[in-house]
N, C-alpha and C positions, 0 to 999 in steps of 0.2 A: 530895427534889425540888430543894432549894437547890443541891446538888452538880451536878445535871443542868444547871441554868441556868448555873452557873459553868463547866462543861465547854464548853457551847455558846458562852458568851461568849469563852472562850479561843480556840476555833476561829475565831470571827468576827474576833477581834482579830488572829489570825495572818493571816487572809485579806487583811485590809486593810493590815497593817503590814509584811508580809514580801514584798510584790510587788517583783520586780526584773527586770532585763533579761537574757535568755538570752545568754551570751557568743558563741554561734554564730549563732543565728537572729535575734537582736535583739528577739524578742517578749517582752512583759511576762508574767511568770508568778509563781506563788507559790513562794517559796524560803525555807526555814528550815533547810536543811542548807548551812552556809557552805562556802566554798572550802577553808578549813582542815580542816573536818570531812570533806569529800570526800577530801582527801589522806590524812588519818589513817585513814579507813575503808579506803581501798585498801591502805595500808601494813600495817594490822593483819590484813587478810584475804588478802593476796597469797600468803603462804607456805602457809596452809591450803588455798587454792584449788589451788595447784600440787601439794601432797601428795595431794589428793583426786583428782587426774587423772594419777597415775602418777609424779609427781615430774618433775624436769627431765631432758630427754634429754641423756645424757652421752657416748654412744658416739662422736658426731662433733661436738666443740666448735666446729669451724669453721662448721658450719651454724647453730648457735645465735648465734654472733658475727655471721654474715651477716644473719640475721633482725633482730637488734638494730640493726645498721647501717642497714638499709632502714627500719626503724620510726622511728629517730631522724631520718632524712632527711625522712620525711613529717611527723613531729611538729613539726619546725621551721616547716613551712608551715601548720600548723593555726591556728585562731583562738585557741587557748590554748597557745602554745608554751612558756609558763613552768611548766606542770605537770611534775612529776617523772616523766616517762614511763619505763617499763621494758618490755622485750619478752623473753619467754622461749619456748623450744620445750619442750613437754611430751611425756613418754614414753607416749603413748596412741595406739592405733591408730584410735580413733574420730575421724572427721573433725570437728574443732570448733575454734572460736576464741572468746575471750571478753575482755571488758574490765571492770575494776573502776573505781569512781569514783577520780578522781585520776590516771588514766593508766597503771594497771597492767594490762598486756595479755599474753595468752598465746595461742599457736597450737599445736595438736597436730601431731606428726609425721604422723599419719594424714591430715591435711588437706594438708600440704606435699607429700606423695607424689602427690596428685591434681592439683596445679596445673601449668600448662604453662609459665609464664614469670614473670619478675620483676615485670612489670606486673600480673599477676593477684595475685601476693603483695602488691603495693602496694595493689590494690583491697581485699583482705581487711583489711590493716592500716589503711588509710585509713578503712574502714568502722568498725573498732573504735575508732580514735582519735576519730572523731566521736561515738561513743556516750559516751566519756569527756568530751570537750570540751563537748558539748551537754548534759551532766548527765543523760543518759537513765537511768542507774542510780540516781543521786541522786533524780531525780523519781519513779522507781518506789517508792523507799523512802518518800518524803514522802507519796505517795498511800496506801501501806499503813499508815503510822502514823496518818493521819487516819481512814481507814476502820475500822481495827481497834480502836484504843484511845485515840487522841488523843495529841497531843504531851505534854500534862501527865502523863497516866498513864504514858507510856513513860519520861519523865524520872524519875518517882518510882521505877519498877521498877529502872531502871539505877542510880540512886543507892543504893537499898537493897542491890542485889547487890554493889556495890563496897564498901559498908561492912560487909557481913556477914563475920564471922570463922569461921563454921561451915565446916569442910573439905568437907562434903557439898555445901554451897551453892556453894563454889568449883568443885567438879567439874562442877556443873550449869552454872555460868557458862562454863567452858571448853568444854563440849559445845555450849552455845548459841552461842559464838563461831564454832565450826566450822560450825554450822548456818547462821549468818548468811552465811558465805563461800559455802556451797553454794547458798544462796538468791540471792545476788548473781550468781554464775556462771550459774545456771539461769534468770535473768530472761528472760521471753518478752516481747520488745519489741513495741510497738504498730505498726500499719501505718504510722502517721505517723512514728514514730521510725526505722523501717527505711528509709523513703523518704528521710528527712533524712540518715541515715548514708550511704546510697548517693550522694546528691547532693553533700554537702559532702566526702565521701571522694574523689569524682571531682575536685573542685576541688583538693584537696591533691595528688592524683596528678599532675595537669597542672602544678601549680606546681613539683613535684619532677622534672618532665621525663618522665613516663610516659604512654603512649598510653591515653586514657580508654576506648577500645573494649575494652580488657581487662576492664573492669567489666561490659561488655555480654556478652561471651563467657562470663565467669564466671557471671553470673546465668542465662544460657540453659542452661549445663551443669547448674546447680543445679536448674532447673525440670525438666529431663529426668530427673535422678536422683530427684527428688521423685515424678514420675509413675511411675517404676519401683518406688517404695516400698522402696528399698534400706534395710534395717534399720539398718545402721551410720550412715547419713546421717540417717535419721529420728530416731534416738536421740541424735545428736550435734548438728551445726550447725543442722539444720532444726527442732529442738525449740525453740530460742530465736531463730533467725533464719529464719523460714519464707519460702522463695522464692515468687515468683509471676510470672505473665505481666505483671501490672501493673508490677512492679519492673523486669523486663527491658525492657518498652516504655519506661518512664520513663528508664532508663539510655540506651537507644538514642536517644531524642529529645534528651537532654542532650548526648550524645557528638557529635551532628551539629553542635552549636553551639560545639564546643570545637576547639582546635588539632589538626591531623592530623599523621600521620607522626612522632609522638614515639616514645620508646623502648619496646620490648617486653622486651628482655633475655632472650630464650629460651635462647640458647646458654649464657650465664653461669648462668642459673638451673638448667639441666639439669646443668651441671658441679657446682654446689653440692649438688644432691640425689642425685648419682650413688651415694654410699655408702648413702644411705637406700634407694634403689631396689634396690641390690645386696642389701641386707639384708632386703628385703621377705619373702622366702621363710622366713627365720628367724622373723620376727615373726608371720607367718601360722601357722607351726607352734606358736608359743607361745600365740597366741589360741585355736587349736584344742585345745591341751593344757589350758588353763584350763577350757574347756567340758567336756572329757573328765573332768577332776578333779571338777567339779561333779556329773557324772553317776555318779561313783564308778567310772569306767572307768580304774583306776589303771595297768594295764599300758600301755594306749594313751597315757595322759597322760604317762607316764615316757618312752616312746619319742619322743614329740613334743618333750618338754623336752630330751632328749639331742640330738635333731636340731638344735634351735635353738642349743644351746650349741656344738655342733660347727661351726656356720656363723658364729656371732658370739660368741666366747668372752668378750668384754668387757661383755656386757649382764647387769647384775645381776638383772633381773626373771626371767631364764631359770633362774638358780640358786635363786631363791626358789620358783619353781614346782616345781623338782626337790625342794627341801627340804620343801615342803608335802606332796608325794606320799610321801616317805620317812616324814614324821611320821604321815601317815594309815596307813601300813603298820606303824607303831610301830617303825621302824628308827631309833632315836634317834641313834645314832652318825653315820650317813650324813646325817641331817637336820641335825644340828648343824654338820657340816662344810660342807654346802651353804649354810646360813644365814650362816655365817662368810664364805664366799666372796662371797655377795651383798653383805654389809656392806662388805667390802674393795673391791668394785667400785663401790658407791655408799653411802657412810656417811651420806647425808643424806636417806634415804627411810624414813618411819615404819614401813611394813609389815614390813620386814626385822626390826626390833627387836620389833615387836608379836608376830610369829609365833614368833620365837625365845624371847620371854618366856613365851609359852604353853607351849612345850616345856620350858623350864627349870623352870617351876612344876610341870609334870607329873612332872619328874624329881626334885622335892623340893629344888631349888637356889633357895631363896626369895630370898636377897639378890641373886643374879645376875639372877633373873627381875624383881625389883623395879627394878633399874637399867635393864633393857631397857624396861620399861613406862614408866618415867619419861622416858626418851629419846624413846620413841614419842609420849608425850603432849605433849612440847615441840614436836614436828614437826606432829602432827595429833591433837588431843584426840578420844578416842572413849569411848563408854560402856563398852565391854568392857574397855579398859585401866584406866579409872577404877575399875571393879568389881574388877579384879584387884589393884590397888593397895590397895583396902580390905581384901581378903582377906589380903594380905601384910603389912599394917601391924603 
Protein backbone atom coordinates (compact mmCIF):
# COMPACT_ATOMS: atom_id res chain seq x y z
CA UNK A 1 0.00 0.00 0.00
CA UNK A 2 2.89 2.32 0.82
CA UNK A 3 4.28 1.83 -2.70
CA UNK A 4 0.90 2.72 -4.22
CA UNK A 5 0.85 6.00 -2.27
CA UNK A 6 4.42 6.70 -3.38
CA UNK A 7 3.46 6.04 -7.00
CA UNK A 8 0.53 8.47 -6.91
CA UNK A 9 2.66 11.04 -5.11
CA UNK A 10 5.18 10.87 -7.98
CA UNK A 11 2.43 11.33 -10.56
CA UNK A 12 0.96 14.30 -8.67
CA UNK A 13 4.43 15.80 -8.30
CA UNK A 14 5.02 15.45 -12.04
CA UNK A 15 1.70 17.04 -12.82
CA UNK A 16 2.48 20.17 -10.85
CA UNK A 17 6.22 20.45 -11.45
CA UNK A 18 6.52 19.59 -15.14
CA UNK A 19 4.01 22.05 -16.57
CA UNK A 20 5.50 24.02 -19.47
CA UNK A 21 4.45 26.06 -22.49
CA UNK A 22 3.97 24.29 -25.81
CA UNK A 23 6.47 25.82 -28.30
CA UNK A 24 3.84 26.00 -31.07
CA UNK A 25 0.43 26.59 -29.50
CA UNK A 26 1.65 28.47 -26.42
CA UNK A 27 -0.67 26.43 -24.21
CA UNK A 28 0.51 25.19 -20.83
CA UNK A 29 0.79 21.40 -20.64
CA UNK A 30 2.45 18.57 -18.76
CA UNK A 31 5.96 17.95 -20.11
CA UNK A 32 8.49 15.48 -18.74
CA UNK A 33 10.09 14.49 -22.06
CA UNK A 34 12.65 17.27 -22.55
CA UNK A 35 13.71 18.72 -25.91
CA UNK A 36 16.99 16.82 -25.64
CA UNK A 37 15.09 13.57 -25.04
CA UNK A 38 12.80 14.30 -28.00
CA UNK A 39 15.80 14.74 -30.28
CA UNK A 40 17.53 11.64 -28.93
CA UNK A 41 14.35 9.60 -29.30
CA UNK A 42 14.02 10.62 -32.94
CA UNK A 43 17.67 9.97 -33.72
CA UNK A 44 17.62 6.53 -32.10
CA UNK A 45 14.49 5.38 -33.91
CA UNK A 46 14.82 7.06 -37.32
CA UNK A 47 16.85 4.28 -38.93
CA UNK A 48 14.59 1.56 -37.52
CA UNK A 49 11.53 3.41 -38.82
CA UNK A 50 13.03 3.67 -42.29
CA UNK A 51 14.04 0.01 -42.36
CA UNK A 52 10.56 -1.06 -41.30
CA UNK A 53 9.12 0.83 -44.29
CA UNK A 54 11.22 -0.56 -47.13
CA UNK A 55 14.37 1.46 -46.52
CA UNK A 56 15.25 4.63 -48.38
CA UNK A 57 14.17 5.04 -52.00
CA UNK A 58 17.43 4.96 -53.96
CA UNK A 59 16.42 4.60 -57.62
CA UNK A 60 16.01 8.37 -58.09
CA UNK A 61 18.30 10.27 -55.65
CA UNK A 62 17.22 13.60 -57.17
CA UNK A 63 13.69 13.07 -55.87
CA UNK A 64 14.95 12.44 -52.35
CA UNK A 65 17.14 15.56 -52.50
CA UNK A 66 14.15 17.56 -53.74
CA UNK A 67 11.92 16.44 -50.85
CA UNK A 68 14.73 17.23 -48.40
CA UNK A 69 15.06 20.73 -49.91
CA UNK A 70 11.33 21.50 -49.67
CA UNK A 71 11.21 20.10 -46.15
CA UNK A 72 14.09 22.26 -44.94
CA UNK A 73 12.53 25.31 -46.59
CA UNK A 74 9.37 24.76 -44.53
CA UNK A 75 11.22 23.81 -41.35
CA UNK A 76 12.94 27.21 -41.33
CA UNK A 77 9.48 28.79 -41.07
CA UNK A 78 8.35 26.57 -38.20
CA UNK A 79 8.02 27.54 -34.55
CA UNK A 80 11.01 25.30 -33.74
CA UNK A 81 13.48 25.94 -36.56
CA UNK A 82 16.37 24.80 -34.36
CA UNK A 83 15.32 21.14 -34.35
CA UNK A 84 17.64 18.87 -36.39
CA UNK A 85 15.09 18.20 -39.14
CA UNK A 86 15.68 15.44 -41.67
CA UNK A 87 13.46 14.33 -44.56
CA UNK A 88 13.71 11.05 -46.45
CA UNK A 89 11.73 9.26 -49.16
CA UNK A 90 10.97 5.63 -48.31
CA UNK A 91 10.70 2.75 -50.75
CA UNK A 92 7.12 1.78 -49.97
CA UNK A 93 4.07 1.80 -52.23
CA UNK A 94 1.71 2.41 -49.30
CA UNK A 95 0.72 6.12 -49.30
CA UNK A 96 2.04 7.37 -45.98
CA UNK A 97 4.11 9.98 -44.18
CA UNK A 98 5.23 10.16 -40.56
CA UNK A 99 7.21 12.25 -38.10
CA UNK A 100 9.26 11.21 -35.10
CA UNK A 101 9.95 13.52 -32.15
CA UNK A 102 12.84 15.84 -32.83
CA UNK A 103 11.99 16.50 -36.49
CA UNK A 104 12.80 13.17 -38.17
CA UNK A 105 10.31 12.96 -41.05
CA UNK A 106 9.63 10.44 -43.81
CA UNK A 107 7.31 10.25 -46.81
CA UNK A 108 6.67 7.13 -48.87
CA UNK A 109 7.09 7.13 -52.65
CA UNK A 110 3.53 5.75 -52.71
CA UNK A 111 2.24 9.08 -51.42
CA UNK A 112 4.44 11.24 -53.64
CA UNK A 113 3.03 9.52 -56.72
CA UNK A 114 -0.49 10.72 -55.80
CA UNK A 115 0.28 14.39 -55.15
CA UNK A 116 -0.44 16.97 -57.82
CA UNK A 117 1.96 19.81 -57.10
CA UNK A 118 4.75 21.12 -54.88
CA UNK A 119 2.30 23.03 -52.68
CA UNK A 120 0.52 19.76 -51.84
CA UNK A 121 3.89 18.27 -50.92
CA UNK A 122 4.45 21.34 -48.74
CA UNK A 123 1.06 20.71 -47.10
CA UNK A 124 2.07 17.13 -46.26
CA UNK A 125 5.51 18.12 -44.96
CA UNK A 126 4.18 21.17 -43.10
CA UNK A 127 1.66 18.91 -41.36
CA UNK A 128 4.40 16.48 -40.28
CA UNK A 129 6.72 19.32 -39.21
CA UNK A 130 3.95 20.56 -36.92
CA UNK A 131 3.57 17.12 -35.35
CA UNK A 132 7.27 17.27 -34.44
CA UNK A 133 7.38 20.96 -33.47
CA UNK A 134 4.20 20.81 -31.35
CA UNK A 135 5.46 17.69 -29.52
CA UNK A 136 2.51 15.55 -30.62
CA UNK A 137 4.57 12.35 -30.62
CA UNK A 138 6.25 13.22 -27.34
CA UNK A 139 2.88 14.01 -25.75
CA UNK A 140 1.50 10.66 -26.89
CA UNK A 141 4.40 8.91 -25.19
CA UNK A 142 3.94 10.94 -22.01
CA UNK A 143 0.27 9.91 -21.85
CA UNK A 144 1.14 6.26 -22.43
CA UNK A 145 3.80 6.26 -19.73
CA UNK A 146 1.43 7.76 -17.15
CA UNK A 147 -1.48 5.50 -18.07
CA UNK A 148 0.50 2.28 -18.33
CA UNK A 149 3.13 2.14 -15.62
CA UNK A 150 4.05 5.61 -14.47
CA UNK A 151 7.31 7.41 -15.03
CA UNK A 152 9.01 5.91 -11.98
CA UNK A 153 8.34 2.32 -13.05
CA UNK A 154 9.46 3.06 -16.60
CA UNK A 155 12.73 4.57 -15.38
CA UNK A 156 13.42 1.53 -13.21
CA UNK A 157 12.80 -0.83 -16.14
CA UNK A 158 14.99 1.21 -18.50
CA UNK A 159 17.82 1.41 -15.96
CA UNK A 160 17.66 -2.33 -15.30
CA UNK A 161 17.75 -3.19 -19.00
CA UNK A 162 20.76 -0.96 -19.60
CA UNK A 163 22.68 -2.51 -16.71
CA UNK A 164 21.92 -6.11 -17.61
CA UNK A 165 24.81 -8.12 -19.04
CA UNK A 166 22.64 -11.08 -20.04
CA UNK A 167 22.90 -11.49 -23.88
CA UNK A 168 19.30 -12.69 -24.04
CA UNK A 169 18.24 -9.54 -22.21
CA UNK A 170 20.13 -7.42 -24.74
CA UNK A 171 18.32 -9.17 -27.60
CA UNK A 172 15.02 -8.31 -25.93
CA UNK A 173 16.15 -4.69 -25.54
CA UNK A 174 17.02 -4.49 -29.25
CA UNK A 175 13.64 -5.92 -30.24
CA UNK A 176 11.98 -3.49 -27.85
CA UNK A 177 13.81 -0.58 -29.50
CA UNK A 178 12.48 -1.57 -32.91
CA UNK A 179 9.03 -1.93 -31.37
CA UNK A 180 9.25 1.61 -29.97
CA UNK A 181 10.06 2.90 -33.47
CA UNK A 182 7.04 1.08 -34.92
CA UNK A 183 4.84 2.50 -32.17
CA UNK A 184 6.02 6.06 -32.78
CA UNK A 185 5.46 5.77 -36.53
CA UNK A 186 2.02 4.25 -36.10
CA UNK A 187 0.82 6.81 -33.54
CA UNK A 188 -2.79 7.68 -34.26
CA UNK A 189 -3.10 11.37 -33.58
CA UNK A 190 -6.07 12.93 -31.83
CA UNK A 191 -8.63 15.10 -33.60
CA UNK A 192 -7.11 18.15 -31.90
CA UNK A 193 -3.56 17.23 -32.96
CA UNK A 194 -4.61 16.73 -36.60
CA UNK A 195 -6.42 20.08 -36.71
CA UNK A 196 -3.38 21.77 -35.15
CA UNK A 197 -1.02 20.12 -37.65
CA UNK A 198 -3.21 21.29 -40.55
CA UNK A 199 -3.51 24.84 -39.21
CA UNK A 200 0.11 25.52 -38.28
CA UNK A 201 1.31 23.56 -41.31
CA UNK A 202 -0.64 25.99 -43.48
CA UNK A 203 1.07 28.87 -41.69
CA UNK A 204 4.46 27.41 -42.57
CA UNK A 205 3.33 26.90 -46.18
CA UNK A 206 2.35 30.54 -46.59
CA UNK A 207 5.57 31.79 -44.97
CA UNK A 208 7.50 29.63 -47.44
CA UNK A 209 5.51 31.08 -50.36
CA UNK A 210 3.06 28.22 -51.10
CA UNK A 211 -0.63 28.51 -51.90
CA UNK A 212 -2.56 27.38 -48.77
CA UNK A 213 -5.47 26.16 -50.93
CA UNK A 214 -3.30 23.14 -51.73
CA UNK A 215 -3.96 21.99 -48.16
CA UNK A 216 -7.68 22.22 -48.93
CA UNK A 217 -7.56 20.22 -52.18
CA UNK A 218 -5.28 17.69 -50.49
CA UNK A 219 -7.69 17.09 -47.62
CA UNK A 220 -10.69 16.93 -49.97
CA UNK A 221 -8.89 14.28 -52.04
CA UNK A 222 -8.12 12.32 -48.88
CA UNK A 223 -11.76 12.41 -47.79
CA UNK A 224 -12.88 11.05 -51.18
CA UNK A 225 -10.32 8.25 -51.00
CA UNK A 226 -11.41 7.46 -47.44
CA UNK A 227 -15.03 7.20 -48.58
CA UNK A 228 -13.92 4.78 -51.31
CA UNK A 229 -12.21 2.69 -48.61
CA UNK A 230 -9.08 2.21 -50.70
CA UNK A 231 -7.13 -0.43 -48.71
CA UNK A 232 -3.72 1.06 -49.51
CA UNK A 233 -4.73 4.40 -48.05
CA UNK A 234 -6.68 2.97 -45.09
CA UNK A 235 -3.67 0.84 -44.13
CA UNK A 236 -1.26 3.74 -44.66
CA UNK A 237 -1.80 7.45 -44.15
CA UNK A 238 -5.38 7.18 -42.93
CA UNK A 239 -4.47 4.75 -40.13
CA UNK A 240 -2.55 7.46 -38.27
CA UNK A 241 -3.90 10.61 -39.98
CA UNK A 242 -7.66 10.05 -40.43
CA UNK A 243 -9.13 12.62 -42.85
CA UNK A 244 -12.52 14.19 -42.25
CA UNK A 245 -14.96 16.72 -43.61
CA UNK A 246 -14.28 18.72 -40.45
CA UNK A 247 -10.59 19.03 -41.36
CA UNK A 248 -11.39 19.91 -44.98
CA UNK A 249 -13.85 22.60 -43.85
CA UNK A 250 -11.42 24.03 -41.29
CA UNK A 251 -8.68 24.20 -43.92
CA UNK A 252 -11.05 25.94 -46.34
CA UNK A 253 -12.05 28.56 -43.77
CA UNK A 254 -8.44 29.19 -42.82
CA UNK A 255 -7.31 29.46 -46.46
CA UNK A 256 -9.85 32.24 -47.13
CA UNK A 257 -8.08 34.37 -44.51
CA UNK A 258 -4.63 33.80 -45.98
CA UNK A 259 -2.76 35.39 -48.91
CA UNK A 260 -3.91 34.29 -52.36
CA UNK A 261 -2.17 33.53 -55.66
CA UNK A 262 0.91 32.05 -54.04
CA UNK A 263 2.93 29.28 -55.65
CA UNK A 264 1.57 25.84 -56.55
CA UNK A 265 4.63 24.56 -58.42
CA UNK A 266 2.75 21.94 -60.42
CA UNK A 267 5.06 21.79 -63.43
CA UNK A 268 8.17 21.55 -61.30
CA UNK A 269 6.67 18.85 -59.11
CA UNK A 270 5.51 16.76 -62.05
CA UNK A 271 9.00 16.96 -63.54
CA UNK A 272 10.51 15.75 -60.27
CA UNK A 273 8.21 12.72 -59.99
CA UNK A 274 8.39 11.85 -63.72
CA UNK A 275 10.77 8.93 -63.07
CA UNK A 276 8.62 7.66 -60.23
CA UNK A 277 5.47 7.73 -62.36
CA UNK A 278 7.31 6.07 -65.23
CA UNK A 279 8.31 3.26 -62.88
CA UNK A 280 4.84 2.77 -61.40
CA UNK A 281 4.11 -0.25 -63.60
CA UNK A 282 7.22 -1.99 -62.28
CA UNK A 283 6.32 -1.32 -58.64
CA UNK A 284 2.77 -2.51 -59.25
CA UNK A 285 4.16 -5.75 -60.69
CA UNK A 286 6.42 -6.09 -57.64
CA UNK A 287 3.54 -5.53 -55.20
CA UNK A 288 1.44 -8.12 -57.01
CA UNK A 289 4.42 -10.48 -57.00
CA UNK A 290 4.75 -10.17 -53.22
CA UNK A 291 1.06 -11.05 -52.85
CA UNK A 292 1.45 -14.01 -55.22
CA UNK A 293 4.42 -15.31 -53.22
CA UNK A 294 2.41 -15.16 -50.00
CA UNK A 295 -0.25 -17.27 -51.72
CA UNK A 296 2.43 -19.78 -52.82
CA UNK A 297 1.73 -18.92 -56.48
CA UNK A 298 5.43 -19.16 -57.31
CA UNK A 299 5.26 -19.21 -61.11
CA UNK A 300 3.08 -16.10 -61.19
CA UNK A 301 5.25 -14.39 -58.57
CA UNK A 302 8.44 -15.06 -60.56
CA UNK A 303 6.87 -13.76 -63.77
CA UNK A 304 5.92 -10.52 -62.01
CA UNK A 305 9.37 -10.18 -60.39
CA UNK A 306 11.05 -10.62 -63.78
CA UNK A 307 8.73 -8.03 -65.32
CA UNK A 308 9.63 -5.54 -62.61
CA UNK A 309 13.36 -6.14 -63.05
CA UNK A 310 13.11 -5.71 -66.82
CA UNK A 311 11.44 -2.32 -66.33
CA UNK A 312 13.61 -0.99 -63.48
CA UNK A 313 16.84 -3.02 -63.23
CA UNK A 314 18.28 -0.78 -60.48
CA UNK A 315 15.62 -1.55 -57.84
CA UNK A 316 17.01 -3.87 -55.15
CA UNK A 317 13.58 -4.95 -53.86
CA UNK A 318 12.80 -6.66 -57.15
CA UNK A 319 15.85 -8.92 -56.87
CA UNK A 320 14.98 -9.79 -53.28
CA UNK A 321 11.53 -10.90 -54.39
CA UNK A 322 13.13 -12.99 -57.10
CA UNK A 323 15.54 -14.48 -54.57
CA UNK A 324 12.74 -15.30 -52.09
CA UNK A 325 10.94 -17.18 -54.85
CA UNK A 326 14.05 -19.16 -55.81
CA UNK A 327 14.67 -19.94 -52.12
CA UNK A 328 11.08 -21.18 -51.82
CA UNK A 329 11.74 -23.44 -54.83
CA UNK A 330 14.94 -24.63 -53.12
CA UNK A 331 17.01 -23.31 -56.03
CA UNK A 332 19.82 -22.18 -53.74
CA UNK A 333 22.27 -21.09 -56.43
CA UNK A 334 19.85 -18.74 -58.17
CA UNK A 335 18.59 -17.44 -54.83
CA UNK A 336 22.12 -16.61 -53.66
CA UNK A 337 22.85 -14.80 -56.90
CA UNK A 338 19.67 -12.72 -56.63
CA UNK A 339 20.28 -11.83 -52.97
CA UNK A 340 23.80 -10.72 -53.87
CA UNK A 341 22.42 -8.51 -56.63
CA UNK A 342 19.92 -6.97 -54.20
CA UNK A 343 22.71 -6.19 -51.72
CA UNK A 344 24.82 -4.61 -54.46
CA UNK A 345 21.90 -2.39 -55.46
CA UNK A 346 21.13 -1.42 -51.85
CA UNK A 347 23.63 -2.49 -49.16
CA UNK A 348 21.73 -0.58 -46.45
CA UNK A 349 18.50 -2.57 -46.19
CA UNK A 350 18.14 -5.21 -43.47
CA UNK A 351 15.84 -7.60 -45.34
CA UNK A 352 18.42 -8.58 -47.97
CA UNK A 353 20.87 -9.74 -45.28
CA UNK A 354 18.15 -11.36 -43.18
CA UNK A 355 16.88 -13.49 -46.05
CA UNK A 356 20.33 -14.42 -47.29
CA UNK A 357 21.26 -15.35 -43.74
CA UNK A 358 18.35 -17.80 -43.59
CA UNK A 359 19.48 -19.38 -46.85
CA UNK A 360 23.12 -19.59 -45.77
CA UNK A 361 22.11 -21.23 -42.50
CA UNK A 362 20.06 -23.77 -44.43
CA UNK A 363 23.12 -24.46 -46.60
CA UNK A 364 25.20 -25.12 -43.48
CA UNK A 365 27.39 -22.01 -43.93
CA UNK A 366 27.14 -20.92 -40.31
CA UNK A 367 29.84 -18.25 -40.15
CA UNK A 368 28.55 -16.50 -43.28
CA UNK A 369 24.97 -16.75 -42.04
CA UNK A 370 25.98 -15.27 -38.68
CA UNK A 371 27.65 -12.31 -40.40
CA UNK A 372 24.48 -11.60 -42.39
CA UNK A 373 22.23 -11.83 -39.34
CA UNK A 374 24.52 -9.49 -37.41
CA UNK A 375 24.35 -6.96 -40.24
CA UNK A 376 20.56 -7.29 -40.38
CA UNK A 377 20.29 -6.75 -36.62
CA UNK A 378 22.26 -3.51 -36.79
CA UNK A 379 19.85 -2.14 -39.38
CA UNK A 380 16.61 -3.46 -37.86
CA UNK A 381 16.53 -5.81 -34.84
CA UNK A 382 14.08 -8.69 -35.25
CA UNK A 383 13.22 -11.68 -33.10
CA UNK A 384 13.88 -14.11 -35.95
CA UNK A 385 17.42 -12.83 -36.49
CA UNK A 386 18.06 -12.82 -32.74
CA UNK A 387 16.90 -16.45 -32.54
CA UNK A 388 19.12 -17.35 -35.50
CA UNK A 389 22.17 -15.79 -33.84
CA UNK A 390 21.51 -17.86 -30.73
CA UNK A 391 21.38 -21.01 -32.83
CA UNK A 392 24.62 -20.09 -34.58
CA UNK A 393 26.51 -19.03 -31.43
